[in-house]
C-alpha positions in Angstrom: 110.3 76.9 75.1 110.9 78.1 78.3 110.6 81.8 78.1 107.9 84.5 76.9 108.4 85.8 73.6 108.1 89.5 72.7 105.2 88.6 70.5 103.2 86.6 73.2 103.9 89.5 75.4 102.2 91.7 72.6 99.3 89.4 72.3 98.7 89.4 76.1 99.0 93.2 75.9 96.7 93.4 73.1 93.9 91.0 74.8 94.3 93.0 78.1 93.6 96.3 76.3 90.7 94.7 74.3 89.4 93.1 78.1 89.7 96.2 80.0 89.9 99.2 77.6 92.5 101.9 77.4 91.1 104.5 79.7 90.3 101.9 82.6 94.2 100.8 82.1 95.1 104.4 82.3 93.3 105.1 85.3 94.8 101.9 86.9 98.1 103.1 85.9 97.8 106.6 87.4 96.2 104.8 90.7 99.4 102.5 90.7 102.1 105.3 90.0 100.3 107.5 93.0 100.3 104.6 95.5 103.9 103.7 94.7 105.0 107.7 95.3 103.1 107.8 98.5 104.7 104.5 99.7 108.0 105.9 98.6 107.3 109.3 100.3 106.3 107.3 103.6 109.8 105.2 103.6 111.8 108.5 103.0 110.1 110.2 106.1 110.6 107.1 108.0 114.2 106.8 107.6 114.9 110.4 108.1 113.0 110.0 111.4 115.3 107.2 112.3 118.1 109.1 111.5 117.4 112.3 113.4 116.3 109.6 116.4 119.6 107.7 116.4 122.0 110.1 117.6 119.6 110.9 120.6 119.5 107.0 121.5 123.2 107.0 121.3 123.5 109.9 123.8 121.4 108.5 126.1 123.2 105.0 126.1 126.4 107.0 126.5 124.7 108.7 129.6 123.4 105.5 131.1 126.7 103.9 130.9 128.4 107.1 132.8 125.8 107.0 135.6 126.1 103.2 135.9 130.0 103.4 136.5 
């Protein structure tokens, strides 16, 4: 009673396909996929940029410590 069975999910999928049509659902799926791909690419670029800038920041911190002594 607490969970959704496979048959209930199948009925929901059929109703959604009838309401929106398979062509529109395929288009939405493609748009969603490209959005997720772009998001992952931006996240990996941001991580790569942070990894490149991290050693420079650490070296600058060491130089500042030496200057302050």
